[in-house]
C-alpha positions as semicolon CSV with decimal commas, in nm:
position;residue;x (nm);y (nm);z (nm)
1;M;-0,444;-0,730;0,476
2;P;-0,296;-0,982;0,246
3;V;-0,340;-0,986;-0,138
4;P;-0,433;-1,338;-0,253
5;A;-0,208;-1,542;-0,468
6;T;-0,239;-1,438;-0,832
7;D;-0,203;-1,583;-1,180
8;P;0,100;-1,500;-1,389
9;G;0,102;-1,180;-1,600
10;P;0,007;-1,183;-1,959
11;S;0,360;-1,244;-2,070
12;G;0,381;-1,545;-1,829
13;K;0,723;-1,398;-1,710
14;Y;0,604;-1,254;-1,384
15;S;0,324;-1,301;-1,136
16;L;0,059;-1,032;-1,067
17;S;0,182;-0,987;-0,720
18;E;0,535;-0,930;-0,857
19;L;0,374;-0,644;-1,083
20;M;0,208;-0,502;-0,766
21;V;0,544;-0,518;-0,579
22;A;0,722;-0,327;-0,845
23;A;0,445;-0,068;-0,872
24;A;0,455;-0,022;-0,500
25;A;0,832;0,009;-0,497
26;R;0,823;0,286;-0,755
27;E;0,613;0,484;-0,496
28;I;0,925;0,515;-0,282
29;R;1,164;0,810;-0,354
30;D;1,520;0,804;-0,275
31;G;1,609;0,929;0,084
32;E;1,254;0,889;0,202
33;V;1,151;0,758;0,546
34;V;0,902;0,474;0,480
35;F;0,658;0,305;0,717
36;V;0,697;-0,038;0,550
37;G;0,425;-0,281;0,639
38;M;0,435;-0,650;0,579
39;R;0,374;-0,888;0,285
40;L;0,394;-0,717;-0,051
41;P;0,505;-0,377;0,083
42;L;0,796;-0,532;0,269
43;I;0,927;-0,665;-0,064
44;A;0,851;-0,325;-0,229
45;F;1,095;-0,166;0,017
46;V;1,355;-0,409;-0,068
47;V;1,322;-0,355;-0,439
48;A;1,328;0,016;-0,406
49;K;1,652;-0,016;-0,195
50;K;1,817;-0,226;-0,446
51;T;1,714;-0,024;-0,753
52;H;1,622;0,346;-0,742
53;A;1,614;0,449;-0,379
54;P;1,931;0,328;-0,197
55;R;1,905;0,596;0,081
56;A;1,553;0,516;0,170
57;I;1,491;0,431;0,550
58;G;1,244;0,159;0,664
59;L;1,035;0,185;0,978
60;F;0,841;-0,108;1,133
61;E;0,549;-0,075;1,366
62;N;0,733;-0,278;1,652
63;G;1,005;-0,012;1,670
64;V;1,261;-0,138;1,417
65;I;1,433;0,107;1,199
66;R;1,648;-0,019;0,908
67;S;1,886;0,152;0,664
68;T;1,933;-0,186;0,487
69;P;1,681;-0,448;0,425
70;A;1,687;-0,773;0,634
71;A;1,933;-1,023;0,491
72;Q;1,662;-1,294;0,484
73;L;1,290;-1,290;0,404
74;I;1,082;-1,222;0,708
75;Y;0,731;-1,336;0,793
76;T;0,655;-1,113;1,088
77;M;0,838;-0,785;1,177
78;A;0,968;-0,931;1,490
79;D;1,160;-1,210;1,311
80;P;1,528;-1,234;1,409
81;P;1,659;-1,135;1,061
82;N;1,476;-0,812;1,098
83;I;1,640;-0,739;1,418
84;L;1,991;-0,831;1,315
85;G;2,166;-0,533;1,156
86;A;1,884;-0,288;1,243
87;T;1,985;0,074;1,269
88;Q;1,774;0,105;1,583
89;C;1,543;-0,114;1,785
90;L;1,301;0,119;1,967
91;D;0,961;0,067;2,117
92;M;0,635;0,131;1,921
93;L;0,613;0,490;2,065
94;G;0,953;0,572;1,927
95;V;0,861;0,501;1,564
96;M;0,504;0,650;1,616
97;S;0,662;0,976;1,731
98;L;0,824;1,009;1,394
99;L;0,488;1,023;1,234
100;Q;0,377;1,286;1,492
101;S;0,671;1,503;1,407
102;G;0,604;1,479;1,041
103;R;0,922;1,284;0,942
104;V;0,759;0,992;0,771
105;H;0,713;1,042;0,399
106;V;0,513;0,755;0,290
107;G;0,342;0,457;0,451
108;F;0,190;0,130;0,306
109;L;-0,144;0,006;0,410
110;G;-0,394;-0,276;0,365
111;A;-0,769;-0,268;0,436
112;A;-1,085;-0,477;0,392
113;E;-1,245;-0,178;0,216
114;V;-1,117;0,132;0,043
115;D;-1,379;0,389;-0,085
116;R;-1,393;0,652;-0,356
117;F;-1,216;0,913;-0,123
118;G;-0,945;0,675;-0,013
119;N;-1,092;0,607;0,332
120;L;-1,006;0,262;0,480
121;N;-1,205;-0,001;0,668
122;S;-1,028;-0,259;0,871
123;T;-1,267;-0,282;1,162
124;E;-1,599;-0,417;1,054
125;V;-1,761;-0,544;0,722
126;R;-2,146;-0,517;0,721
127;G;-2,340;-0,775;0,508
128;P;-2,711;-0,794;0,456
129;K;-2,753;-1,032;0,739
130;S;-2,443;-1,004;0,962
131;K;-2,131;-0,817;1,055
132;I;-1,783;-0,952;1,038
133;R;-1,548;-0,800;1,298
134;L;-1,182;-0,745;1,188
135;P;-0,863;-0,672;1,375
136;G;-0,899;-0,293;1,349
137;S;-0,650;-0,008;1,300
138;G;-0,327;-0,125;1,460
139;G;-0,099;0,158;1,355
140;A;-0,294;0,224;1,023
141;C;-0,493;0,520;1,153
142;D;-0,179;0,678;1,274
143;I;0,003;0,641;0,941
144;A;-0,309;0,745;0,750
145;S;-0,348;1,066;0,960
146;L;0,018;1,162;0,997
147;A;0,238;1,041;0,714
148;H;0,297;1,285;0,418
149;R;0,108;1,036;0,200
150;Y;0,019;0,668;0,208
151;V;-0,028;0,388;-0,056
152;V;-0,291;0,111;-0,033
153;L;-0,271;-0,253;-0,175
154;L;-0,569;-0,471;-0,211
155;E;-0,778;-0,717;-0,413
156;H;-0,988;-0,537;-0,667
157;S;-1,365;-0,617;-0,629
158;Q;-1,686;-0,428;-0,561
159;Q;-1,694;-0,561;-0,216
160;R;-1,345;-0,432;-0,148
161;L;-1,401;-0,105;-0,325
162;P;-1,749;0,034;-0,217
163;E;-1,858;0,394;-0,277
164;R;-1,841;0,457;0,103
165;V;-1,671;0,231;0,361
166;S;-1,912;0,084;0,610
167;F;-1,675;0,180;0,900
168;L;-1,413;0,451;0,878
169;T;-1,108;0,308;1,052
170;S;-0,831;0,517;0,880
171;P;-0,892;0,849;0,709
172;G;-0,839;0,938;0,343
173;Y;-0,997;1,240;0,201
174;G;-1,326;1,196;0,401
175;D;-1,597;1,336;0,189
176;G;-1,360;1,541;-0,046
177;A;-1,141;1,831;-0,078
178;G;-1,077;2,015;0,233
179;W;-1,215;1,748;0,475
180;R;-0,858;1,668;0,622
181;E;-0,800;2,019;0,697
182;R;-1,150;2,064;0,860
183;M;-1,069;1,759;1,073
184;G;-0,733;1,913;1,194
185;L;-0,504;1,675;0,999
186;P;-0,198;1,861;0,927
187;R;-0,082;1,675;0,602
188;G;-0,114;1,352;0,409
189;G;-0,381;1,144;0,262
190;P;-0,371;0,858;-0,004
191;S;-0,160;0,894;-0,312
192;A;-0,219;0,561;-0,481
193;V;-0,433;0,263;-0,452
194;I;-0,261;-0,040;-0,621
195;T;-0,510;-0,325;-0,682
196;T;-0,496;-0,665;-0,869
197;K;-0,627;-0,492;-1,176
198;A;-0,511;-0,123;-1,180
199;V;-0,354;0,178;-1,004
200;M;-0,582;0,444;-0,894
201;R;-0,472;0,805;-0,795
202;F;-0,648;1,109;-0,648
203;G;-0,744;1,442;-0,794
204;E;-0,759;1,774;-0,627
205;D;-1,119;1,707;-0,524
206;G;-0,995;1,408;-0,323
207;E;-1,178;1,137;-0,534
208;A;-0,990;0,846;-0,682
209;F;-0,941;0,807;-1,064
210;L;-0,803;0,537;-1,279
211;A;-0,447;0,614;-1,361
212;S;-0,321;0,292;-1,523
213;L;-0,446;-0,056;-1,601
214;H;-0,246;-0,362;-1,552
215;P;-0,126;-0,537;-1,870
216;G;-0,413;-0,743;-2,026
217;V;-0,686;-0,582;-1,811
218;D;-0,980;-0,409;-1,972
219;G;-1,122;-0,079;-1,838
220;D;-1,476;-0,220;-1,840
221;D;-1,370;-0,504;-1,616
222;V;-1,223;-0,245;-1,366
223;C;-1,544;-0,034;-1,378
224;S;-1,776;-0,334;-1,318
225;N;-1,567;-0,440;-1,011
226;T;-1,559;-0,085;-0,863
227;G;-1,845;0,032;-0,634
228;W;-1,874;0,379;-0,783
229;K;-1,858;0,543;-1,125
230;L;-1,488;0,557;-1,162
231;R;-1,331;0,836;-1,359
232;F;-1,050;0,772;-1,604
233;S;-0,740;0,979;-1,633
234;D;-0,701;1,187;-1,940
235;H;-0,370;1,019;-1,977
236;L;-0,467;0,653;-1,895
237;A;-0,157;0,440;-1,908
238;T;-0,068;0,073;-1,877
239;T;0,106;-0,025;-1,557
240;A;0,476;-0,078;-1,629
241;E;0,576;-0,436;-1,611
242;P;0,848;-0,528;-1,365
243;N;1,187;-0,478;-1,524
244;P;1,468;-0,739;-1,512
245;E;1,644;-0,538;-1,210
246;E;1,313;-0,529;-1,024
247;L;1,240;-0,904;-1,080
248;Q;1,578;-1,009;-0,975
249;A;1,547;-0,823;-0,644
250;I;1,202;-0,969;-0,577
251;R;1,305;-1,333;-0,651
252;E;1,639;-1,309;-0,469
253;Y;1,453;-1,188;-0,159
254;D;1,147;-1,419;-0,197
255;P;1,298;-1,713;-0,387
256;E;1,014;-1,956;-0,301
257;G;0,739;-1,702;-0,375
258;F;0,609;-1,703;-0,021
259;W;0,442;-1,359;-0,072
260;T;0,461;-1,319;-0,444
261;K;0,396;-1,662;-0,604
């Protein structure tokens, strides 16, 4: 799911989308195999490769595997720049099999809804008078079920962050600690939810808590736009602003701000 265009950060030196990209990039560790995703996660992979994680490997759902970012900005994963210079061009089953064998460390996902236990809904949103049908899982359920961890990016609002998703498309921690094990999922779960206001992480009980506030965002604002009583970390931080190296990588790759304006 796309994150809408955002206003500049409080310093005026970066956009909120650029802040989210930098935060997402820091979730990638050097040498990891990453299910990249499109839009902001695509650029997060580029930033990580150019800064702290040069040995990370990127997977795309259409079968492309890259050890280097595409030389030009891509808009869909099948764009020619993503094929040129790829390490491998397999089919979808080829990259999904890496999930099944436990070789994917982290995946990036979007959703219409994310709830207090990190469950995702990208199938159906239920309003008081109607239902809105959405595209569904794609490969998101596979990534959420089988990657070692996953990271979600989305807009922060009560509608997008309900206490319980109205349709469980892709599993987080279900109803709390131990749920994934009871369901037979061998590993994984959400490690972070990066929103337009904050970063949430997950405790041992499987419930999300507020880990950091974006610069200029108030905790009461986050709570009033979250659909459950959100716990705060004992070490609540401010999300680190993009540093000059990260901003340079973002703007060189997306010079017109197509994804990050």
